[in-house]
C-alpha positions as CSV (number, residue, x, y, z in Angstrom):
1,M,2.3,28.0,-31.7
2,E,2.5,25.0,-33.6
3,T,0.3,22.2,-32.7
4,Q,2.3,19.2,-34.2
5,G,4.9,17.4,-32.2
6,L,6.1,19.0,-28.7
7,N,6.8,22.1,-27.6
8,L,10.8,22.8,-26.5
9,F,12.2,26.2,-25.4
10,I,15.8,27.0,-25.0
11,V,16.8,29.8,-22.5
12,D,20.4,30.8,-22.3
13,D,21.9,34.1,-22.8
14,N,24.8,32.4,-24.5
15,K,23.6,33.0,-28.4
16,L,26.1,30.8,-29.8
17,V,24.6,27.6,-27.2
18,V,21.4,28.1,-28.1
19,Q,22.2,28.0,-32.4
20,T,24.0,25.1,-32.3
21,L,21.7,23.3,-29.4
22,R,18.6,24.1,-31.4
23,A,20.4,23.2,-34.7
24,Y,21.7,20.2,-33.5
25,L,18.0,18.8,-31.9
26,Q,16.5,20.1,-34.9
27,D,18.8,17.3,-37.3
28,R,17.6,15.0,-34.6
29,F,14.0,15.2,-33.9
30,G,12.8,17.5,-37.2
31,K,9.1,18.2,-37.0
32,N,8.7,16.0,-33.7
33,L,10.3,19.3,-31.8
34,N,8.7,23.0,-32.3
35,I,11.6,25.0,-30.9
36,E,11.5,28.3,-29.4
37,T,14.5,30.0,-28.4
38,F,14.7,32.8,-25.6
39,A,18.1,35.4,-24.2
40,D,16.4,35.5,-21.0
41,G,14.3,34.1,-18.5
42,E,11.8,36.9,-18.4
43,S,10.7,36.6,-22.0
44,C,10.9,32.4,-21.8
45,L,8.1,32.6,-18.7
46,Q,5.8,35.4,-21.0
47,Q,5.5,32.2,-23.1
48,V,5.3,29.3,-20.8
49,K,2.0,27.9,-21.4
50,G,0.1,24.3,-21.1
51,D,1.3,23.2,-23.7
52,T,5.4,23.7,-23.1
53,H,6.3,20.3,-22.9
54,I,10.4,20.7,-22.5
55,V,12.5,24.0,-21.2
56,I,16.3,23.4,-21.4
57,L,17.1,26.1,-18.9
58,D,21.2,28.2,-18.2
59,Y,21.4,28.2,-14.8
60,F,23.6,31.4,-14.6
61,M,22.2,34.3,-16.7
62,E,21.4,38.0,-16.3
63,G,18.1,38.9,-14.3
64,K,16.6,35.7,-13.1
65,N,18.7,33.0,-12.6
66,G,18.0,29.6,-13.9
67,L,16.3,28.2,-10.3
68,E,14.0,31.5,-10.0
69,V,13.1,30.9,-13.8
70,L,12.5,26.8,-13.2
71,K,10.1,27.6,-10.1
72,S,8.3,30.1,-12.0
73,I,8.2,27.8,-14.9
74,K,6.6,24.5,-12.2
75,E,4.1,27.2,-11.0
76,I,2.7,27.8,-14.4
77,N,2.7,24.3,-15.7
78,P,3.8,22.0,-12.9
79,K,4.0,19.2,-15.8
80,T,6.9,21.0,-17.8
81,E,10.1,19.2,-18.0
82,V,12.8,21.1,-16.9
83,I,16.5,20.3,-18.1
84,M,19.1,22.7,-16.5
85,L,21.6,23.4,-18.3
86,S,25.2,25.0,-16.7
87,G,28.9,25.3,-16.8
88,N,28.8,24.8,-13.2
89,E,29.4,21.1,-11.5
90,D,28.6,22.6,-8.1
91,M,26.5,19.4,-6.6
92,A,24.8,21.5,-4.3
93,V,23.1,23.6,-7.0
94,A,22.0,20.9,-8.7
95,V,20.6,19.1,-6.2
96,E,18.7,22.2,-5.2
97,T,17.5,22.3,-9.1
98,F,16.6,18.7,-8.5
99,R,14.2,19.7,-5.6
100,A,12.7,22.6,-7.5
101,G,11.4,20.0,-10.3
102,A,14.1,19.7,-12.9
103,K,14.1,16.6,-14.9
104,D,17.9,16.7,-15.1
105,Y,21.1,18.6,-14.1
106,V,23.1,18.7,-17.7
107,V,27.0,20.9,-17.3
108,K,28.0,22.2,-20.2
109,G,30.5,20.7,-22.5
110,I,31.8,17.5,-24.5
111,G,28.2,15.0,-24.7
112,S,25.8,17.5,-23.3
113,K,24.0,17.8,-27.1
114,N,23.8,13.9,-26.9
115,K,22.9,14.0,-23.0
116,I,20.4,16.6,-23.7
117,T,19.0,14.5,-26.6
118,N,18.9,11.2,-24.8
119,L,16.4,12.9,-22.5
120,I,14.5,14.3,-24.9
121,Y,13.8,11.2,-26.1
122,N,13.3,9.5,-23.0
123,I,10.5,12.6,-22.5
124,I,8.8,11.7,-26.0
125,T,9.1,7.8,-25.4
126,E,7.3,7.9,-21.9
127,P,3.8,7.4,-22.4
128,I,5.0,3.6,-24.0
129,R,7.4,2.7,-21.7
130,I,4.9,3.4,-19.0
131,M,2.1,1.1,-20.7
132,V,4.9,-1.6,-21.0
133,R,5.5,-1.0,-17.7
134,E,1.8,-1.2,-16.1
135,F,0.1,-2.8,-18.5
136,G,2.9,-5.7,-20.1
137,I,1.8,-5.1,-23.5
138,S,4.9,-5.2,-26.0
139,K,6.2,-1.3,-26.8
140,Y,4.9,-2.7,-30.7
141,L,1.6,-2.5,-29.4
142,A,1.8,0.2,-27.1
143,M,3.1,2.2,-30.4
144,F,0.4,0.8,-32.3
145,I,-2.1,2.5,-29.5
146,L,-0.4,5.5,-29.1
147,T,-0.6,6.3,-33.0
148,F,-3.9,4.8,-33.4
149,L,-5.5,7.0,-30.7
150,G,-2.9,9.8,-31.6
151,I,-5.1,9.8,-34.9
152,G,-8.2,9.5,-33.6
153,V,-7.6,12.9,-31.6
154,V,-6.8,14.6,-35.2
155,V,-9.7,13.3,-36.7
156,I,-12.0,14.3,-34.1
157,A,-10.8,17.7,-34.0
158,M,-10.9,18.2,-37.4
159,L,-14.5,16.9,-38.1
160,M,-15.1,19.5,-34.6
161,T,-13.5,22.5,-36.9
162,T,-15.2,21.3,-40.4
163,R,-18.9,21.8,-38.2
164,S,-18.1,25.3,-37.0
């Protein structure tokens, strides 16, 4: 898996949904997202690691359903943000997924791609909002600090690899 950008998994047994969503997100975020796709929860769970940042997860799938997969993802990496994607509008199902740790519950249909895009954008920019809220600095200063820190980490990593 690449180290640039956030690692995002799309898990859905509907190939058209996966292809459409992947193309849409790749168009919106470019290299900021490393997208992997899975047709079932089991294959996704085999790849979830500490650097799995976001999972877009269908609720109804063959084998393990989305709720079971969500719980397993959270056991493997509690920091992974999971966005449930479902054709089911049942509030009880949505509440159940929130209780299990889902970031949000998106009903498939018109506007769902935009909602997912907004959720991902909010996840990406969360460190900036935290710095603005907690330290009272401007968002531009927060972006500068995070960029500076990011460049510093890359430089240190490169120095460490050249010493080996």
